[in-house]
N, C-alpha and C positions, 0 to 999 in steps of 0.2 A: 787353295783348297784342293786336297786331294781325296777322291771319293773311290772306295775300294769295296766292291761288292763281295760279301763273305756268306755264301749260301747256307752254310751249316750254323745252326743255332749255337751250339756248344763253342765252335771256333769264334763266332762273334762275340760271345761273352768273354771268352779268354783273351781276346785281343783287346777289348776295353779294360778289363781288370789288369792285364799285363802292360798297359800303357802303349800298345801299338796303335791304337786308335783313340780318338778324343770324344767321339759321339757315335751313338747307335740310333737309327731310324726307329727301330722297334726291337722289343725283347720279347721273348715268349712269356706269356701271362704268368706262367708258374714261377718265373724268375724275378718278378717285379719286387716281391716282398724282400728277397735276399739282397737285391740291389738297393733297396730303400734302408736296409740295416747298415749298409756300407758307408761309412762317413766320407769316403773318397768318390762317391758317386752321387750325382744329382738326378733324380727321377722326375720327370714331368710327364703328365697325361693330358690328353684333350679328346673330345668327342671324335669318333672316327666317322668318316663319310661312307664307309662301306658296310655291307651286310652279308651275312651268310645265309644260304638257303638251299632247300632240297627241291630239285627239278624231277618231274615225273615223266616217263615215257608214255605219252598219250596214245601211241600206236600199239601198246600192248595191253591185253586184258590183265587184271581187271582195272587198270589205271585209266582206262578210256571212260570209266564211270565216275561221274563227278561225285557221286555219293561215297565212293570208296576214298577219293581224295580228301573229301571233307571229314570222313571218319578219321583218317590218319591224322589230319590237322587237328582234330579235336581230342585226339588221344595223347598229344604232347603237352608236356609241362615245360614251356620255353625257358623259365627261370632255372629249372634243374639242369638244362642243357647249357645255358650260360655259365652256370656255377661250375659245372664239370669240364666243359670244353675250353672255356676262357678263364677259369678260376675267378669268376665273378666280374671280370673286366668287359663288360658288355651290357646292353639293354635288350631284353626281350622286345621284339616287335613283331607285327604282322603286316605292316605296310612297307612299301620299298624305299623308304626315306627314314634315316635314323635320327637321333637326337641332335646331331651336329647341325641340321638344318631345320630348326623348329618352325620357321615360317612356311615350310612346305608340308607340314603334317596335316593330314585330313582325317584322322580318327578312325581308320579302318581296322577293326579288330573284332571280327565275328567268330573267331575260333579259339576262344579260351578253353582250357582243358575241361572236358565233360565226357566222362568215359561212358556214361549211360547213353547220352545223345549219339556218341560215336558207334556204340554197339547197335543202336536202333538203326543207324544208317546202313551198317553192314547187313543187318538182318534184312532191311528193306531191299538190299541189292542182291539178296540170295547168298551171301557169304558170311552168315552169322557164325559158322564154325570156323571161320579164319581162313588164311592161306599163307602160303610162303612167298617172300619177296626178298630182293637184294638191295642193300644200301651201298652206293659206290662213292666213297671219298677217294682221295689219293694220297700218295706217300708225301707229297710236297707240302701238305697241310695237316700237321699232327692234330691241330685243334679240331678239324672236321672229322678226323678219325675218332676222336674222343666223343664228338657230338653224336656221330653214328652209334657208337656203343651205348650211349644213354638212350637214343631213340629206340634202338633194338630191344632194350629192357622195357621201355615204355609201351611198345606196341604189343607186348605179351598181354596186357590188360584187355585187349580186344581180339585176342587169339590169332594174331598175326605173328608169324615166326619169321623174323628177319635175320639175314646173315649180313656180314660186313665184308666187302671185298675192296681192298685198297691197293690198286696197281700203281706202278710207276706212272709219272705224269704222261709220257708219250703213249703208253697203252691206254690210259684213261681218256686222253684227247681222241684217240682213234674209236674207242668204244662209244664215247658220247657222240661223235660226229656220225657214226654209222648206226646209232640207235641200238647198240648192244648193251643195254641196261634196263633195270626196272626204275631206279631212282638214281640220280647223281647229286653230289653235295659239292657246293662250290661257293664262291664269293663274288660280289659284284661291288665295284668301286663307283660310287656316285660322284659325278662331276659337281662343281661348286653350284651350277644352276640346273636342278632336276628338269626344269622346262625343256632341256635339251633332249630329254627322253620322252616326254609325255605331250 
């Protein structure tokens, strides 16, 4: 067995379709349907053990205020994010364990979309007129860039003007490590036994 890393999505797909490789670990979600329509390709899916998330810089105002973080969480329609960012190949969740490990689910989901409640939280925090913030995905994760663009639109409902800044991975890591961000967007891979984390 020969394993060849091919970082570029288009090059990976071309290698499979051109017969240079026999198997791909993953394909971009936007390509799944075209692969399914190709009689020479077999597509299999399974629940993923990872999850995508948005992390806040708690050392920056106004993100040090729990009401602001809760308002942002309540402004989001997670299904719309999954549909746009992952082309529907995902499950909206609020807890840190996805559907691939149902025995570890504990039913944590207090932040369904509720624009009125989100606005009330911002009003209570003295930010009812909104504020500006930056969402920071990175170039290595196009799905996170798409998610950030959806979140950017959704936050307008509570008067938050979000910009999207997607640096290369090296710069992203430097900024994340040094706290030069409002929010960052990334993914976490859960091991087979989540008890290793909790």
